[in-house]
C-alpha positions in Angstrom: 10.7 -62.4 7.9 9.3 -61.3 4.6 5.8 -61.7 3.3 6.8 -64.5 0.9 8.5 -66.5 3.7 5.3 -66.5 5.8 3.3 -68.3 3.2 0.7 -65.5 3.1 -0.7 -64.6 -0.4 0.7 -61.5 -2.0 -1.6 -58.5 -1.9 -3.7 -57.9 -5.0 -3.1 -54.9 -7.2 -5.9 -52.4 -7.3 -8.3 -52.4 -10.1 -8.0 -49.6 -12.6 -10.4 -48.1 -15.1 -8.6 -50.1 -17.8 -9.5 -53.4 -16.1 -13.2 -52.5 -16.0 -13.2 -51.3 -19.6 -11.5 -54.5 -20.7 -14.2 -56.7 -19.0 -16.8 -54.4 -20.5 -15.3 -54.8 -24.0 -15.1 -58.6 -23.6 -18.8 -58.8 -22.5 -19.7 -56.6 -25.5 -17.8 -58.8 -27.9 -19.2 -62.0 -26.5 -22.7 -60.6 -26.8 -22.1 -59.4 -30.3 -20.7 -62.7 -31.5 -23.5 -64.6 -29.9 -26.1 -62.3 -31.5 -24.6 -62.7 -35.0 -23.9 -66.4 -34.9 -26.9 -67.8 -33.1 -30.3 -68.3 -34.8 -32.4 -69.0 -31.7 -34.5 -66.0 -30.7 -34.1 -66.5 -27.0 -30.3 -66.6 -27.3 -30.3 -63.6 -29.5 -32.3 -61.6 -26.9 -30.0 -62.8 -24.1 -26.9 -61.6 -26.1 -28.6 -58.2 -26.4 -29.0 -58.1 -22.6 -25.3 -59.0 -22.3 -24.4 -56.0 -24.5 -26.6 -53.8 -22.4 -24.8 -54.9 -19.2 -21.5 -54.3 -20.9 -22.5 -50.7 -21.6 -23.7 -50.3 -18.0 -20.5 -51.6 -16.6 -18.5 -49.1 -18.7 -20.8 -46.3 -17.6 -20.4 -47.1 -13.9 -16.6 -47.4 -14.3 -16.3 -44.0 -16.0 -18.6 -42.5 -13.4 -16.5 -43.9 -10.6 -13.3 -42.8 -12.3 -14.5 -39.2 -12.6 -16.0 -39.3 -9.1 -19.6 -38.3 -10.2 -22.9 -40.0 -10.3 -23.8 -39.6 -14.0 -22.6 -43.1 -14.8 -24.9 -44.6 -12.1 -27.8 -42.5 -13.3 -27.2 -43.6 -16.9 -27.2 -47.3 -15.8 -30.7 -46.8 -14.3 -31.9 -45.8 -17.7 -30.1 -48.6 -19.4 -31.7 -51.1 -17.0 -35.1 -49.6 -17.6 -34.6 -50.0 -21.4 -33.3 -53.5 -20.9 -36.3 -54.5 -18.8 -38.8 -53.1 -21.4 -36.9 -54.9 -24.1 -37.0 -58.1 -22.2 -40.8 -57.8 -21.7 -41.3 -57.1 -25.4 -39.0 -59.9 -26.4 -40.7 -62.4 -24.2 -44.1 -61.5 -25.7 -42.7 -61.7 -29.2 -41.1 -65.1 -28.5 -44.3 -66.5 -27.1 -46.3 -65.2 -30.1 -43.8 -66.5 -32.6 -43.6 -69.9 -30.9 -47.4 -70.3 -30.9 -47.5 -69.7 -34.7 -44.7 -72.1 -35.9 -43.6 -73.9 -32.8 -40.0 -73.0 -33.6 -37.6 -70.3 -32.3 -35.3 -70.5 -35.3 -34.8 -67.0 -36.6 -34.3 -68.2 -40.2 -37.9 -69.4 -40.4 -39.1 -65.8 -39.7 -37.0 -64.0 -42.4 -39.9 -63.7 -44.9 -42.5 -62.0 -42.7 -45.7 -61.0 -44.5 -47.7 -58.0 -43.4 
């Protein structure tokens, strides 16, 4: 009796580096498109975070492929930068919302010093 005759699902193919890089590239493209097309500041910052996560996924995939820990170490720094960026973005969004009560980025194009 073969595997197909028993009704059991076929075994999955192993994931390769290309699969992880494809997912990373898709996340990066989605984040980039979202950042360019949206005008809401919160959505723009979330798209930036998505691009950071895409870079982190690619770094971990390359590190695992080459069997060293440099990719994981780089991701710790990427997450640190992303956390600092998120804190600054939240403070900026709150400040801007208090001034004009809008998060539309087009209203903030003509900033005065």
